[in-house]
C-alpha positions in Angstrom: -28.9 24.6 1.6 -25.9 24.4 4.0 -22.4 24.8 2.8 -21.1 22.0 0.7 -18.5 19.7 2.3 -15.6 19.7 -0.1 -13.4 17.1 1.6 -12.7 14.0 -0.5 -11.6 10.6 0.8 -7.9 10.2 0.2 -8.3 6.6 -0.8 -11.3 5.7 -3.0 -11.9 2.2 -4.3 -12.5 1.9 -8.0 -15.4 -0.1 -9.5 -13.5 -1.7 -12.4 -12.6 -5.1 -10.8 -16.1 -5.5 -9.4 -17.7 -4.7 -12.8 -15.3 -6.9 -14.9 -13.3 -4.1 -16.4 -9.6 -4.7 -17.1 -7.7 -2.4 -19.4 -5.1 -5.0 -20.4 -6.9 -8.3 -20.6 -10.6 -9.0 -21.5 -10.2 -12.6 -20.3 -9.0 -11.3 -16.9 -11.9 -8.9 -16.8 -14.4 -11.6 -17.6 -13.0 -13.7 -14.7 -13.5 -10.9 -12.3 -17.0 -10.2 -13.6 -17.9 -13.8 -13.0 -16.3 -13.8 -9.5 -18.1 -10.7 -8.3 -21.5 -11.7 -9.6 -21.9 -12.9 -6.0 -22.3 -9.6 -4.0 -20.9 -11.3 -0.9 -17.5 -11.5 -2.8 -17.7 -7.8 -3.2 -18.6 -7.1 0.4 -15.8 -9.3 1.7 -13.3 -7.1 -0.2 -15.0 -3.9 1.0 -15.0 -5.1 4.7 -11.3 -5.9 4.4 -10.6 -2.4 3.0 -12.8 -0.9 5.7 -10.5 -2.5 8.3 -7.6 -0.9 6.6 -9.2 2.6 6.9 -10.9 3.0 3.5 -14.3 4.7 3.5 -15.0 5.6 -0.1 -15.9 3.9 -3.4 -16.4 5.2 -6.9 -19.2 3.6 -8.9 -20.8 4.1 -12.3 -24.5 3.2 -12.6 -23.6 -0.3 -13.8 -26.4 -2.8 -13.0 -24.2 -4.3 -10.2 -24.0 -0.9 -8.5 -27.6 -1.3 -7.3 -26.7 -4.3 -5.1 -23.6 -2.5 -3.8 -25.6 0.5 -2.9 -28.0 -1.7 -1.0 -25.1 -2.9 1.0 -24.1 0.7 1.7 -27.6 1.3 3.1 -27.9 -1.9 5.2 -24.4 -3.1 6.2 -23.1 -1.8 9.5 -19.6 -1.2 8.3 -20.5 0.0 4.8 -23.1 2.4 6.0 -20.1 4.5 7.1 -18.8 4.8 3.5 -19.3 7.5 0.9 -20.1 6.7 -2.7 -18.6 8.7 -5.6 -21.0 8.2 -8.5 -19.6 8.5 -12.0 -22.4 9.6 -14.4 -23.7 8.7 -16.9 -22.9 5.0 -17.5 -22.0 5.6 -21.1 -22.0 1.9 -22.2 -25.6 1.5 -21.0 -26.8 4.3 -23.2 -24.9 3.2 -26.2 -25.9 -0.5 -25.9 -29.4 0.2 -24.6 -30.3 2.8 -27.2 -29.3 0.4 -30.0 -31.4 -2.4 -28.6 -34.5 -0.6 -27.5 -34.3 3.1 -28.3 -33.3 5.9 -26.0 -36.8 6.8 -24.9 -37.5 3.2 -23.8 -34.1 3.0 -22.1 -34.9 6.1 -20.0 -38.3 4.7 -19.1 -36.7 1.4 -18.0 -34.2 3.4 -15.9 -37.1 5.3 -14.3 -38.4 2.0 -12.9 -36.2 2.7 -9.9 -38.1 5.9 -9.1 -41.3 6.5 -7.1 -44.4 7.6 -9.1 -43.9 11.1 -7.9 -40.3 11.2 -9.0 -41.3 9.7 -12.4 -43.9 12.3 -13.0 -41.7 15.2 -12.0 -38.8 14.0 -14.1 -40.8 13.1 -17.1 -42.6 16.4 -17.0 -39.4 18.4 -16.6 -37.6 16.4 -19.2 -40.5 16.4 -21.6 -40.8 20.2 -21.4 -37.1 20.4 -21.9 -37.1 18.3 -25.1 -40.2 20.1 -26.5 -38.5 23.5 -25.9 -35.2 22.1 -27.2 -33.8 23.1 -23.7 -30.5 21.3 -23.2 -30.4 22.3 -19.6 -33.6 20.5 -18.8 -32.6 17.4 -20.6 -29.2 17.2 -19.0 -30.4 17.7 -15.5 -33.0 15.0 -16.1 -30.2 12.6 -17.2 -28.2 13.4 -14.0 -31.3 12.8 -11.8 -32.1 9.5 -13.5 -28.5 8.3 -13.2 -28.4 9.1 -9.5 -31.6 7.2 -8.6 -29.6 4.0 -7.4 -27.8 6.2 -4.8 -30.9 7.4 -3.0 -30.3 7.0 0.7 -26.5 6.5 0.3 -23.9 9.0 1.6 -22.2 10.7 -1.4 -18.8 12.4 -1.4 -18.9 13.9 -4.9 -20.5 13.2 -8.2 -18.2 13.0 -11.3 -19.1 13.6 -14.9 -17.8 10.9 -17.2 -14.9 11.8 -19.4 -16.8 11.2 -22.6 -19.1 14.2 -21.8 -16.5 16.3 -20.1 -14.1 16.1 -23.1 -16.9 16.4 -25.6 -17.9 19.7 -24.0 -14.3 20.8 -24.1 -13.8 19.8 -27.7 -17.0 21.5 -28.9 -16.4 24.6 -26.8 -19.6 24.0 -24.8 -18.0 25.1 -21.5 -21.3 26.4 -20.0 -22.4 22.7 -19.8 -19.7 22.2 -17.2 -21.1 25.0 -15.2 -24.6 23.4 -15.5 -23.4 20.1 -14.2 -21.6 21.7 -11.2 -24.5 23.9 -10.3 -27.2 21.2 -10.6 -25.2 18.6 -8.6 -24.2 21.0 -5.8 -27.6 22.7 -5.4 -29.7 19.5 -5.8 -27.5 16.9 -4.0 -25.4 19.1 -1.7 -22.1 17.5 -2.7 -19.2 18.6 -4.8 -19.2 18.1 -8.6 -16.1 16.6 -10.2 -15.0 16.0 -13.7 -13.2 13.0 -15.3 -11.0 13.9 -18.2 -8.4 12.5 -20.6 -6.8 16.0 -20.9 -6.2 17.5 -17.5 -4.2 20.6 -18.7 -6.9 21.6 -21.2 -9.8 21.1 -18.7 -7.9 23.1 -16.1 -7.3 26.0 -18.5 -10.9 26.0 -19.5 -12.3 26.1 -16.0 -9.8 28.7 -14.8 -10.8 30.9 -17.7 -14.4 30.7 -16.3 -13.3 31.8 -12.9 -13.3 28.4 -11.2 -11.1 27.9 -8.2 -9.6 24.5 -7.1 -11.8 22.3 -9.3 -12.1 18.6 -8.5 -10.7 16.7 -11.4 -10.1 12.9 -11.9 -7.5 12.0 -14.4 -4.8 9.3 -15.1 -1.4 10.0 -13.5 1.5 7.6 -13.1 5.2 7.5 -13.6 5.2 5.7 -17.0 2.6 7.9 -18.7 0.0 5.0 -19.0 -3.2 6.7 -20.3 -1.7 10.1 -19.3 -2.7 12.6 -21.9 -1.6 14.7 -23.7 1.7 13.8 -22.2 3.3 12.9 -18.8 5.4 16.1 -19.0 2.4 18.4 -19.6 0.2 16.8 -16.9 3.1 16.8 -14.4 3.7 20.5 -15.1 0.1 21.3 -14.6 0.0 19.5 -11.3 3.1 21.3 -10.0 1.0 24.5 -10.0 -1.5 24.9 -7.1 -5.2 25.5 -7.8 -6.5 22.1 -8.7 -7.6 19.1 -6.6 -6.7 15.8 -8.4 -8.2 12.4 -7.8 -5.5 10.3 -9.5 -6.5 7.2 -11.4 -4.6 4.5 -13.3 -1.9 5.0 -10.7 -0.7 1.4 -10.9 -0.9 1.5 -14.8 -3.1 -1.6 -14.8 -0.6 -3.6 -12.8 2.5 -2.5 -14.6 3.8 -0.6 -11.5 4.2 -2.0 -8.0 2.5 0.1 -5.3 5.7 1.3 -3.6 7.1 2.8 -6.9 3.7 4.1 -7.9 2.9 6.1 -4.8 6.5 7.2 -4.2 6.2 9.0 -7.6 2.9 10.7 -6.5 4.2 11.8 -3.1 5.7 15.2 -4.1 2.6 16.4 -5.8 0.5 18.4 -3.2 -2.3 18.8 -5.8 -2.9 15.0 -5.8 -5.5 15.0 -3.0 -6.8 11.5 -3.5 -6.2 8.2 -5.3 -8.8 5.9 -6.8 -7.6 2.3 -7.1 -9.2 -1.0 -8.0 -8.5 -4.1 -5.9 -9.9 -7.6 -6.4 -7.9 -9.6 -3.7 -7.4 -8.9 0.0 -3.6 -9.4 -0.4 -3.3 -6.8 -3.1 -5.6 -4.5 -1.2 -3.4 -4.6 1.8 -0.2 -4.0 -0.1 -1.7 -1.1 -2.2 -3.4 0.7 0.7 -0.4 0.4 2.9 1.8 1.8 0.2 -0.5 4.8 -0.3 -0.5 5.6 3.4 3.3 5.2 3.5 4.0 7.7 0.7 1.1 10.1 0.7 0.6 12.3 3.7 -3.0 13.1 3.0 -3.8 9.4 3.2 -2.3 9.1 6.7 -4.3 12.1 8.0 -7.8 11.3 6.8 -9.7 13.2 4.1 -7.8 15.3 1.6 
């Protein structure tokens, strides 16, 4: 396989508004979910952001992601974009396993695969479960989750913070190596990790000899969702050797874009920002503020 391209889009749209997620208001989240049931509402926002220079979007494997990926494959503008899958879609497995059982849930998910893919995955996963081989089972999970992204350009694949932080908490650090190796060897893109504790994850990866890992974590001036503390995360990011995709940069609307991105500007380790937008006006204001205060956003990929 050719060398992996490790550039990451400096501005990545987040999926939360399109999937009805709002950290501060369930009612507001429900309104957005209803609005974006019509995929044309999503593509209108994406086209507007395209005209502002954005070319990347993060997506979990929410059911609505399938329609968005279809737009990425067929829309003239969006075919230029790169997707940043976030796997697995934890809510799906929690809810689905309760309703129909985990095995039936995986079978349903495999409905997106060709017969050859199904046989290959089921055989590999079945052997893994029979042998109690965690490696086989986890790589099967990754492959199943990435089925909706077939034929879509990907910039990186991120492991959900639930699994990243579980591996950290249980001391199962080799699972992080497994995720990285499988994603990079199988899909030819960089593997990234979402976490609620950036300093701890960074220390664990550096102890394993990793250099410049790609990490997504909350970072903003008021410490909203920034763990274990704003002081510790800020201190970690002042040291080179990590590439951060900053999320929750607007603190769910508590910060205006000018203030938010002026705060991020001095941190050279912040290579990219993931931000959710649901209106053209807010998209313009936010994207222009990122470009004004973050040099990497003015000069293309970080």
